[in-house]
DSSP file (Angstrom, degrees, kcal/mol; ACC not computed):
  #  RESIDUE AA STRUCTURE BP1 BP2  ACC     N-H-->O    O-->H-N    N-H-->O    O-->H-N    TCO  KAPPA ALPHA  PHI   PSI    X-CA   Y-CA   Z-CA
    1    1 A M              0   0    0      0, 0.0     2,-0.1     0, 0.0     0, 0.0   0.000 360.0 360.0 360.0 128.6  -13.5    4.5   22.9
    2    2 A N     >  -     0   0    0      1,-0.0     4,-2.4     0, 0.0     5,-0.2  -0.418 360.0 -90.1 -98.8-179.0  -10.0    4.5   24.3
    3    3 A K  H  > S+     0   0    0      1,-0.2     4,-2.7     2,-0.2     5,-0.2   0.889 124.5  51.6 -61.6 -42.3   -8.7    3.1   27.6
    4    4 A A  H  > S+     0   0    0      1,-0.2     4,-2.2     2,-0.2    -1,-0.2   0.901 112.0  47.0 -62.0 -41.0   -9.2    6.4   29.5
    5    5 A Q  H  > S+     0   0    0      2,-0.2     4,-2.3     1,-0.2    -1,-0.2   0.880 111.7  51.1 -69.0 -36.8  -12.8    6.7   28.3
    6    6 A L  H  X S+     0   0    0     -4,-2.4     4,-2.7     2,-0.2    -2,-0.2   0.913 109.9  49.6 -64.9 -42.7  -13.4    3.1   29.2
    7    7 A V  H  X S+     0   0    0     -4,-2.7     4,-2.5     2,-0.2    -2,-0.2   0.921 111.3  49.2 -61.0 -44.7  -12.0    3.6   32.7
    8    8 A A  H  X S+     0   0    0     -4,-2.2     4,-2.2     2,-0.2    -2,-0.2   0.909 112.6  48.0 -61.7 -42.2  -14.2    6.7   33.1
    9    9 A S  H  X S+     0   0    0     -4,-2.3     4,-2.5     2,-0.2     5,-0.2   0.915 112.0  48.9 -64.9 -43.5  -17.3    4.7   31.9
   10   10 A M  H  X S+     0   0    0     -4,-2.7     4,-2.2     1,-0.2     6,-0.4   0.910 111.4  50.2 -62.6 -41.8  -16.5    1.8   34.2
   11   11 A A  H  X S+     0   0    0     -4,-2.5     4,-1.7     1,-0.2     5,-0.5   0.910 112.4  47.3 -62.5 -42.7  -16.1    4.2   37.2
   12   12 A E  H  < S+     0   0    0     -4,-2.2    -2,-0.2     1,-0.2    -1,-0.2   0.917 116.1  42.7 -65.6 -44.7  -19.4    5.9   36.5
   13   13 A K  H  < S+     0   0    0     -4,-2.5    -1,-0.2     1,-0.2    -2,-0.2   0.788 122.3  38.0 -75.5 -28.1  -21.4    2.7   36.1
   14   14 A S  H  < S-     0   0    0     -4,-2.2    -1,-0.2    -5,-0.2    -2,-0.2   0.625 100.8-123.0 -99.9 -14.6  -19.8    0.9   39.0
   15   15 A G     <  +     0   0    0     -4,-1.7    -3,-0.2     1,-0.3    -4,-0.1   0.562  68.3 131.9  81.4   7.9  -19.5    3.7   41.6
   16   16 A L        -     0   0    0     -5,-0.5    -1,-0.3    -6,-0.4    -2,-0.1  -0.444  64.5-100.8 -84.3 164.2  -15.7    3.1   41.8
   17   17 A T     >  -     0   0    0     -2,-0.1     4,-2.7     1,-0.1     5,-0.2  -0.428  34.0-110.4 -75.1 161.8  -13.1    5.8   41.6
   18   18 A K  H  > S+     0   0    0      1,-0.2     4,-2.5     2,-0.2     5,-0.2   0.875 120.6  54.4 -61.4 -35.9  -11.3    6.1   38.3
   19   19 A K  H  > S+     0   0    0      2,-0.2     4,-2.0     1,-0.2    -1,-0.2   0.924 111.1  43.8 -64.6 -44.3   -8.2    4.8   40.0
   20   20 A D  H  > S+     0   0    0      2,-0.2     4,-2.3     1,-0.2    -2,-0.2   0.887 113.2  51.9 -68.6 -38.4  -10.0    1.7   41.3
   21   21 A A  H  X S+     0   0    0     -4,-2.7     4,-2.4     2,-0.2    -2,-0.2   0.896 110.0  49.1 -64.1 -40.3  -11.7    1.2   37.9
   22   22 A E  H  X S+     0   0    0     -4,-2.5     4,-2.7     2,-0.2    -2,-0.2   0.897 110.7  50.6 -65.6 -40.2   -8.3    1.4   36.1
   23   23 A A  H  X S+     0   0    0     -4,-2.0     4,-2.2     2,-0.2    -2,-0.2   0.898 111.3  48.6 -63.1 -40.7   -6.8   -1.1   38.5
   24   24 A A  H  X S+     0   0    0     -4,-2.3     4,-2.3     2,-0.2    -2,-0.2   0.910 112.7  47.7 -66.9 -42.3   -9.7   -3.5   37.9
   25   25 A L  H  X S+     0   0    0     -4,-2.4     4,-2.7     2,-0.2    -2,-0.2   0.925 112.3  48.9 -63.5 -44.7   -9.4   -3.1   34.1
   26   26 A N  H  X S+     0   0    0     -4,-2.7     4,-2.6     1,-0.2    -2,-0.2   0.896 111.2  50.3 -61.8 -40.6   -5.6   -3.6   34.3
   27   27 A A  H  X S+     0   0    0     -4,-2.2     4,-2.3     2,-0.2    -1,-0.2   0.905 111.1  49.3 -65.6 -40.8   -6.1   -6.7   36.4
   28   28 A F  H  X S+     0   0    0     -4,-2.3     4,-2.3     2,-0.2    -2,-0.2   0.946 113.0  46.2 -61.8 -48.7   -8.7   -8.1   33.9
   29   29 A M  H  X S+     0   0    0     -4,-2.7     4,-2.6     1,-0.2    -2,-0.2   0.909 113.2  49.4 -62.4 -42.5   -6.4   -7.5   30.9
   30   30 A K  H  X S+     0   0    0     -4,-2.6     4,-2.6     1,-0.2    -1,-0.2   0.894 110.6  50.5 -64.4 -40.0   -3.4   -9.0   32.8
   31   31 A S  H  X S+     0   0    0     -4,-2.3     4,-2.0     2,-0.2    -2,-0.2   0.904 111.9  47.1 -65.2 -41.9   -5.5  -12.1   33.7
   32   32 A V  H  X S+     0   0    0     -4,-2.3     4,-2.5     2,-0.2    -2,-0.2   0.933 112.3  50.7 -65.1 -45.3   -6.7  -12.6   30.1
   33   33 A E  H  X S+     0   0    0     -4,-2.6     4,-2.5     1,-0.2    -2,-0.2   0.929 111.1  47.7 -57.0 -48.0   -3.1  -12.2   28.8
   34   34 A E  H  X S+     0   0    0     -4,-2.6     4,-1.7     1,-0.2    -1,-0.2   0.892 111.8  50.1 -63.5 -40.0   -1.7  -14.7   31.2
   35   35 A S  H  <>S+     0   0    0     -4,-2.0     5,-2.9     2,-0.2    -1,-0.2   0.918 112.1  47.3 -64.4 -44.2   -4.4  -17.2   30.4
   36   36 A L  H ><5S+     0   0    0     -4,-2.5     3,-1.5     1,-0.2    -2,-0.2   0.896 109.6  53.0 -64.6 -41.0   -3.8  -16.9   26.7
   37   37 A V  H 3<5S+     0   0    0     -4,-2.5    -1,-0.2     1,-0.3    -2,-0.2   0.856 107.8  52.3 -61.6 -35.4   -0.1  -17.2   27.1
   38   38 A N  T 3<5S-     0   0    0     -4,-1.7    -1,-0.3    -5,-0.2    -2,-0.2   0.392 122.4-108.5 -81.6   3.4   -0.7  -20.4   29.0
   39   39 A G  T < 5S+     0   0    0     -3,-1.5    -3,-0.2     1,-0.3     2,-0.2   0.632  73.9 137.7  80.6  15.1   -2.8  -21.7   26.2
   40   40 A E      < -     0   0    0     -5,-2.9     2,-0.3    -6,-0.2    -1,-0.3  -0.587  50.7-126.5 -93.3 157.2   -6.1  -21.4   28.1
   41   41 A K        -     0   0    0     -2,-0.2     2,-0.6    10,-0.1    10,-0.2  -0.781  13.3-148.6 -97.9 143.8   -9.4  -20.1   26.7
   42   42 A V  E     -A   50   0A   0      8,-2.5     8,-3.0    -2,-0.3     2,-0.5  -0.955  17.4-172.6-116.9 113.2  -11.3  -17.3   28.6
   43   43 A S  E     -A   49   0A   0     -2,-0.6     2,-0.6     6,-0.2     6,-0.2  -0.912  13.9-174.4-111.1 127.3  -15.1  -17.5   28.2
   44   44 A L  E >>  -A   48   0A   0      4,-3.1     3,-2.5    -2,-0.5     4,-2.2  -0.924  33.5-126.2-117.3 101.5  -17.4  -14.8   29.4
   45   45 A V  T 34 S+     0   0    0     -2,-0.6     4,-0.0     1,-0.3    -2,-0.0  -0.202  91.5   8.5 -56.0 129.2  -20.9  -16.3   28.9
   46   46 A G  T 34 S+     0   0    0      1,-0.1    40,-0.9    36,-0.0    -1,-0.3   0.112 128.6  60.5  87.5 -20.5  -23.1  -13.9   26.9
   47   47 A F  T <4 S-     0   0    0     -3,-2.5    36,-2.6     1,-0.3     2,-0.3   0.857 104.5 -94.8-102.3 -57.0  -20.1  -11.6   26.1
   48   48 A G  E  <  -AB  44  82A   0     -4,-2.2    -4,-3.1    34,-0.3     2,-0.4  -0.972  27.8 -85.5 162.8-174.2  -17.6  -13.7   24.2
   49   49 A T  E     -AB  43  81A   0     32,-2.4    32,-2.6    -2,-0.3     2,-0.5  -0.987  18.9-152.2-131.0 132.0  -14.5  -15.9   24.2
   50   50 A F  E     +AB  42  80A   0     -8,-3.0    -8,-2.5    -2,-0.4     2,-0.3  -0.883  33.0 157.4 -98.1 133.5  -10.8  -15.0   24.1
   51   51 A D  E     - B   0  79A   0     28,-2.5    28,-3.2    -2,-0.5     2,-0.5  -0.928  39.1-118.2-149.5 169.2   -8.7  -17.8   22.5
   52   52 A V  E     - B   0  78A   0     -2,-0.3     2,-0.4    26,-0.2    -2,-0.0  -0.966  25.4-164.0-116.2 131.6   -5.4  -18.4   20.7
   53   53 A R  E     - B   0  77A   0     24,-2.7    24,-2.8    -2,-0.5     2,-0.4  -0.915  16.7-128.3-116.2 143.4   -5.3  -19.7   17.2
   54   54 A E  E     - B   0  76A   0     -2,-0.4     2,-0.5    22,-0.2    22,-0.2  -0.707  16.6-154.4 -89.1 136.2   -2.3  -21.2   15.5
   55   55 A R  E     - B   0  75A   0     20,-3.8    20,-1.7    -2,-0.4     3,-0.1  -0.949  17.1-129.7-109.5 131.6   -1.3  -19.9   12.1
   56   56 A K        -     0   0    0     -2,-0.5     2,-0.1    18,-0.2    16,-0.0  -0.359  29.8 -95.4 -74.0 156.2    0.6  -22.2    9.8
   57   57 A A        +     0   0    0     17,-0.1     2,-0.3    -2,-0.1    -1,-0.1  -0.467  56.8 167.3 -66.1 144.4    3.8  -21.2    8.1
   58   58 A R  E     -C   72   0B   0     14,-2.4    14,-3.4    -2,-0.1     2,-0.4  -0.935  35.0-103.2-152.4 172.4    3.1  -20.0    4.5
   59   59 A Q  E     -C   71   0B   0     -2,-0.3     2,-0.3    12,-0.2    12,-0.2  -0.829  34.8-179.5-105.1 143.7    4.6  -18.2    1.6
   60   60 A G  E     -C   70   0B   0     10,-3.2    10,-3.2    -2,-0.4     2,-0.4  -0.812  19.9-125.4-131.7 174.4    3.9  -14.6    0.7
   61   61 A R  E     -C   69   0B   0     -2,-0.3     8,-0.2     8,-0.2     6,-0.1  -0.970  18.4-123.4-126.0 140.8    4.9  -12.2   -2.0
   62   62 A N  E >   -C   65   0B   0      6,-1.4     3,-0.9     3,-0.6     6,-0.2  -0.715  19.5-145.5 -77.7 120.2    6.4   -8.7   -1.7
   63   63 A P  T 3  S+     0   0    0      0, 0.0    -1,-0.1     0, 0.0     4,-0.0   0.778  98.3  54.2 -62.3 -25.3    4.0   -6.4   -3.6
   64   64 A R  T 3  S+     0   0    0      1,-0.3    -2,-0.0     2,-0.1    -3,-0.0   0.780 124.1  24.2 -77.5 -26.4    6.9   -4.3   -4.7
   65   65 A N  E X  S-C   62   0B   0     -3,-0.9     3,-2.0     3,-0.1    -3,-0.6  -0.690  72.1-176.4-137.9  81.1    8.7   -7.2   -6.2
   66   66 A P  E 3  S+     0   0B   0      0, 0.0    -1,-0.1     0, 0.0    -2,-0.1   0.707  79.4  62.1 -58.4 -22.8    6.1   -9.9   -7.0
   67   67 A E  E 3  S+     0   0B   0     -6,-0.1     2,-0.5     2,-0.1    -2,-0.0   0.788  85.4  89.0 -72.6 -25.7    8.7  -12.5   -8.1
   68   68 A Q  E <   -     0   0B   0     -3,-2.0    -6,-1.4    -6,-0.2     2,-0.4  -0.612  69.3-150.2 -81.0 123.2   10.3  -12.5   -4.7
   69   69 A V  E     -C   61   0B   0     -2,-0.5     2,-0.4    -8,-0.2    -8,-0.2  -0.783   7.2-156.0 -95.1 133.9    8.7  -15.2   -2.4
   70   70 A I  E     -C   60   0B   0    -10,-3.2   -10,-3.2    -2,-0.4     2,-0.6  -0.921  11.9-135.3-111.2 132.5    8.8  -14.5    1.4
   71   71 A E  E     -C   59   0B   0     -2,-0.4   -12,-0.2   -12,-0.2   -14,-0.0  -0.786  17.2-159.9 -85.8 120.3    8.6  -17.2    4.0
   72   72 A I  E     -C   58   0B   0    -14,-3.4   -14,-2.4    -2,-0.6     3,-0.1  -0.905  18.4-133.0-102.1 118.3    6.1  -16.3    6.7
   73   73 A P        -     0   0    0      0, 0.0     2,-0.0     0, 0.0   -18,-0.0  -0.221  26.1 -91.6 -71.5 160.4    6.8  -18.3    9.8
   74   74 A A        +     0   0    0    -17,-0.1     2,-0.3   -20,-0.0   -18,-0.2  -0.369  55.8 168.6 -63.8 148.0    4.1  -20.1   11.9
   75   75 A S  E     -B   55   0A   0    -20,-1.7   -20,-3.8    -3,-0.1     2,-0.4  -0.942  33.8-114.2-152.9 173.4    2.7  -18.0   14.7
   76   76 A K  E     -B   54   0A   0     -2,-0.3   -22,-0.2   -22,-0.2   -24,-0.0  -0.923  26.4-164.6-114.5 142.9   -0.1  -17.8   17.3
   77   77 A A  E     -B   53   0A   0    -24,-2.8   -24,-2.7    -2,-0.4     2,-0.2  -0.994  18.3-128.9-131.6 129.8   -2.7  -15.1   17.2
   78   78 A P  E     -B   52   0A   0      0, 0.0     2,-0.3     0, 0.0   -26,-0.2  -0.558  33.0-173.7 -72.1 138.8   -5.1  -14.0   19.9
   79   79 A V  E     -B   51   0A   0    -28,-3.2   -28,-2.5    -2,-0.2     2,-0.4  -0.944  18.3-150.3-133.3 155.3   -8.7  -13.9   18.8
   80   80 A F  E     -B   50   0A   0     -2,-0.3     2,-0.6   -30,-0.2   -30,-0.2  -0.996   7.1-165.6-125.3 128.5  -12.0  -12.8   20.3
   81   81 A K  E     -B   49   0A   0    -32,-2.6   -32,-2.4    -2,-0.4     2,-0.0  -0.963  22.9-129.6-114.8 117.7  -15.3  -14.4   19.3
   82   82 A A  E     -B   48   0A   0     -2,-0.6   -34,-0.3   -34,-0.2   -35,-0.1  -0.347  21.9-123.1 -66.8 142.3  -18.4  -12.4   20.3
   83   83 A G     >  -     0   0    0    -36,-2.6     4,-2.5   -39,-0.1     5,-0.2  -0.344  26.2-103.6 -80.0 165.4  -21.1  -14.3   22.2
   84   84 A K  H  > S+     0   0    0      1,-0.2     4,-2.7     2,-0.2     5,-0.2   0.892 119.3  52.5 -58.5 -43.7  -24.7  -14.5   21.0
   85   85 A A  H  > S+     0   0    0      1,-0.2     4,-2.0     2,-0.2    -1,-0.2   0.902 111.3  46.7 -62.4 -40.7  -26.0  -12.0   23.6
   86   86 A L  H  > S+     0   0    0    -40,-0.9     4,-2.3     2,-0.2    -1,-0.2   0.918 112.8  49.7 -66.9 -43.9  -23.4   -9.4   22.5
   87   87 A K  H  X S+     0   0    0     -4,-2.5     4,-2.2     1,-0.2    -2,-0.2   0.916 110.7  50.5 -59.4 -43.5  -24.1  -10.0   18.8
   88   88 A D  H  X S+     0   0    0     -4,-2.7     4,-0.8     1,-0.2    -1,-0.2   0.889 110.3  48.9 -63.6 -40.2  -27.9   -9.6   19.4
   89   89 A M  H >< S+     0   0    0     -4,-2.0     3,-0.5     1,-0.2    -1,-0.2   0.910 112.4  48.2 -66.1 -42.4  -27.4   -6.3   21.3
   90   90 A V  H 3< S+     0   0    0     -4,-2.3    -2,-0.2     1,-0.2    -1,-0.2   0.877 114.7  45.6 -65.3 -37.7  -25.1   -4.9   18.5
   91   91 A N  H 3<        0   0    0     -4,-2.2    -1,-0.2     1,-0.2    -2,-0.2   0.560 360.0 360.0 -84.5  -7.9  -27.6   -5.9   15.8
   92   92 A A    <<        0   0    0     -4,-0.8    -1,-0.2    -3,-0.5    -2,-0.1   0.492 360.0 360.0 -74.1 360.0  -30.7   -4.6   17.6
């Protein structure tokens, strides 16, 4: 499902227009982005949790030239952990 299909599904299920559903989806995504940038966790009980995890600096190897070591810098990565209710629905 892509964004346009998600907007159409949200509009159908909520009774909103597609334009209003898209505005709601964009507002949700922007709010999650801002929270993650600020180092906050976003928890939706029963659905899941959006969080930021720190990755340590490490060394890697170029597959084309295995002798050459590449330094991979430390970074932050957004992650999503599904909640129990969502896991149960998917596995049912």
